[in-house]
N, C-alpha and C positions, 0 to 999 in steps of 0.2 A: 516425417522428415523434419529436421531442424535446420535453421539458417545459422551459419557461422559468421561471427564478426570478431575482429580483434579490437580491443580497447586498451588504452594505456592508462594505468593507475599510478599516481605518484605516491610513494611511500618514503617517508623520511627524506624528502627532497630528491629522491631518485625515481625517475619514470620507469615503470616496469610493465611490459606488455602482458596482458592476460587474454586468454581465448574465451569468448562467450559463445554459447550455443542457445538459441531460443527454440523451444519445442513445446508441444502440447503433451501433457502426461495424462493418459486415460481420459482425455476429454474434460478434465476438471480444471487444471491450472496451467497457465502459461508460465514457463520458468526460464531462468537464465542460468547457464552452467558455467562456473568458473573452474579453473584447473583444480582447485581444492575440493570440489564437490558441487552438487546441484542444490541450490536454494529453491525451495518450492513453497507455495502457499495455496491453500484450498479452503473451501467452506462446505460444511455438511448441509447447508441450506440451499445452495445453488452451484451449478457447474460453471466452468469458464464459458463465457459468451452466452449464458443462459439467463433467464428472467430471475430477478431477486424476488422472493415471496413478499406479498403485501405486508406481512407482519413486520418486516424490517424497513418500512417506508412510512410516509406521513399518512397513508391511507390505512395503516394498521396501528400497532402499538409503538412503532418507531424504535425498536430495540436493535442493537448491533447484532449482525449475524455472527454465528460461531466461525472462528478462523483457526486454522491449524497450519503450522509450518514445520519444515524439516530441512536438513542439509545446510544448517548454518555453518559457515566456514570456521575453522578453529581459530583464525586470527581475528574474528569478530568479537568485539567487547559488548556492543549493544545493537539494537535494531531500531529502525524508524518505520512507522506505518503512516502513509498518507492516502486518504480516500478522496478522490475528486471526480468531477463530471466535466469533461471538455466540451459538452454539447449545449451549454447554457447560452441563452434561454431556449433556443429552438435548434434542434439538430440540423435543420435545413439551412440555417443561417446563424451558426454559433458565433457569439461575441466574446465569450470569456470562459475560463475554467472555474467552476464553482467548487469550493473546498468543503467537504463534509466531515472530515475527521483528521486530526494531526496528533500523533503520538511519537515520542522520542525517548531515548534512554531505556527502551524495553530491554530487559536482561537477555543476553545472547543465549543463555541456557533455557529460556522459556520455550514452550512448544505451541503456544496459541493463546487465543482469547475466547472465553466462554460466551455463549449467547447472552446478550444483555450488556456485554462490555466489562465484565469483571477483569481487571487488569493485573498482570504480574507485578509483584511488589517492586517498587523502584521506578516504574514507568511514569513518565512526565507527560503532561498535556500541552498541546499548542491550541490555538484558537481556530475555529472554522469560520466560514464566511458569514455566519450569523453573529460573529464576534463573541462566541461562547466556547467553552471547552466541552468535550464529549462528542459522542456520535449523533449526527442528524442524518436520517436516511433520505433516500430518493423522494423527490416531490416535484417532478418536472412539470412546468406549466403547459408544455405542448410536446407531443411526439414521444418516441422511444429514445431515451438517453442511455449512454454508457457510463458505468461507474467503475473507475480503476482503483483497485486495492493494491497499492504499491508497497512492497516490503523491501527494505534496504538493510544489508548487513554492514555495520560500521565498525571501524577499528579503534574507536575511542568512545568515551562517555562525554557528554557535553555539560552535564551538571545543570544547575538551575538557570534557565534562560528566561525566566519569568513565564509569560504565556505567549510564546512566539507565534507568528503567522507562518503559513506554509513557506513563504519566500525566505523568511529568516532561518527556518530549519534547513531548507535546501542550501542556503548560503554557507552555513557552518558544516554541512555534510561534504562540501567540495573537497576532494582529495582524500576523503576518508571512507568512501564506498568500496567494499571488497566484493560484494555480490548484490544482485537485485533480481526481483521477480515480480510478476503482476498477475492478478486475477481480475477478470473483467466480468461484471454483471450488468444486466440491462433492466430498465423499468419504464413502463408507460402507464400513466394513471388510468384507472378503470372508470372513474367518474368524470 
């Protein structure tokens, strides 16, 4: 069963209501459904709300997991991917959201990212909270953390923003999001 919410999206200065439905698809990815179709994201490495394999963390080789998406709305020009952890440093007493990966201007016609993070041509990097570009995987100091892989369909391209932080990308996305979806993985250190 999905939960229905209505959201207003501004287009060309005109507010337009769209209907969003949150749902779980085959236990793999949480999605948001806009009137124009369902944007979905999933990983072949882990399911929604499931543990991320150590290979994709600081306890492994720390390579980006494979990601696949579908249902990109026809009015999307690019995509944005933000991976973050709202449970830092301790899920029992979170104090901040730690950013692991920021990508923008991902071509709307792309269908995913291969394991290791080979990116579609034209994709631009933002900086993570290590002040570096690229993927840095889970490395929680204590407890089981949640990692949100958030994919946004955007009605424009932003061009070269330098190496923006997550907040900078979120700022320029305002008013340009046509659909969004989230995949959540979890991780707790074994050592």
